[in-house]
N, C-alpha and C positions, 0 to 999 in steps of 0.2 A: 504494500500500500504506500501511498504518498501521504505524509502528514504535513499540514500547513498551519502555522500560527496565523491568526487573523492579522490584517494590516493595522497600522496605527489608528487607534480610536481617539476621540476627544479626551477621554480619561487619560490615555497614555501620554498624549501631548501635554496636558496640563500637569500631570503628575511629574513628568520629566522636567518641566520648567520650574516647579515649585517644591517638589519633594513631599507634597501633601496630597492626601485624598481630596479631590475636588467635589465630592458629594454628588456624582452623576450616576444614576442608575441606568443600565442598559444603553450606554452611549453609542452613537453612530461613529463611523469612521471620520477621521479628520480629513481636511482637503488633501493633505499629503498621503493619507491612507487610501483615499479613493483613487488617486493617480497610481499608487503602487498596485492596487488591486487590478487596475486595467493593464499594467505592465506584466502581471502574472499570466495573463492570457497568452502572451507570446512565450514567456518562459516555460509554460507547461504544455504548449501546443503539441509537442511531439511525445508526450509522456504516455500516450495510450490510455488515458482516463476514460472509463466507461460508466462510472458511478461516482456520485458525490454525496458524502455524509457530512452534515453540518450541524453544529451546535445551534440551539434556538436563539442565542444572543444576537442582537442586531448587528454588531460588528463582525461576527462570523458570517451571517447571512449576506451582508454587504460585500464581504471579501469573496464569497463563493459566487455571487451573482454574475459578474462579468465572465468568469470561467465557464459557468453553467450555460450561459447564453451562447458563448462562442462554440461550445461543444454540443449544444442542443440537448442538455441533460437537465432534468428537474432535480434539484437537491432534495435529499431525504433528511427530514428533521430527526436528529439523533441526540436526545437529551443526555445520554450517558457521557458524551464528550464535552459537556458543559464545563465552565470554569469552577474551580473550588471557591466557595463563598468566603472571601476574606475582606474585600473592599466594597465600596458603594457600587462600583460598576458590575458587581457580581449578583446584583438583584436584577432580574429580567423584566421584560414586559409580559403581561398576562397573555395566556394563549388566545383569549378573545381579541386583544389588541394586535397580536401578531397576525391573526387571521385577517383583520381589517387592513393592516399594513402590507401584507404579503398574500393577497388572495389566490395566487397561483400555486402556493405551497400548502401541504397538508399538515396541519397541526392537531389533527383529531386525537392522536395518541397522548397529547399533553394534558395534564391537569391544568386548570387555569393558573395556579401558582405551581410552577414546575421546577424552580431552582432550589438549591439547597438552603436550609436555614443557616444563618451565620452563628458562630464561625464553623465551617465544615472541617472536621478533624482530618488529619492525614490518613488515618485508618479508613474512614468512610470514603475519602477520595480514592485511595488505593484499591478499595473494594470495587469501585466503579471501573477503574483501570483494568482490573482482572476480569470483570464481567465483559468489558469491551473486547479484551484479548480473546476470551472464549468465543464471543460472538463472531469476531473476524476470522478466527481459526476455522469456522464452519462455513465461511462464505467462499463459493467457488471463484468469485471475481475479486477477491481480496487484493490481488496483485495489481489490479487496474482501478482500484478505489482511491479517491482523494478524500481525506478526512480533514475538515476545517475546524480547528479547535483553539485551545487557549494554553497559556504558558504553564500553569500548574499541572493541568491534565497531561500535556505533552511531555513535560519533565518526568512525570510518573510513568508514562508509556515508553519513552525511549531513553531516558536518563540524560538528555541534552537540553540545555537552555536555548530555546529558539527565540530569536528576536522577531519583532513584528514583521510579517510577510515572509519569514524564512520557511523553507520547506526542505524535506529530505525523503528519500525512500526508506522504508522501514520493513524489515522482514521479521515476522513473528516466529 
């Protein structure tokens, strides 16, 4: 599979500038993040992606959208790959709001409040990582699947600290 950390969000931009949590729940991509997401289309064009799994957070959906559009793939909403709830940005938008904002995506499997209660312990997050590993091990198209996720989750999955918009191939 290919794992991709979402591009820079407004939270990332403000947190980098101030070193403080700016108090933004489910922030969108920053202008720089939007440009980066568009560049990823070319970067990933030859990767053979046939499926996209995306976290329900807006920043992950906005990162996945240009790639999905270019490949004519509808992203599958996958709450297992959501971020660990530590900061304000780790509170999501309700499933009903996501349905309104992203009418072409299927959020039916989400509870209205789908994100983890804060603070999510490392053990709880690692359990999600293991459940996702087990899920992907059963997928015949795992090698051609793009997973759009977040720093803590991807660190648990691959052991590497990915910067915004970084991606890598991961063999389970």
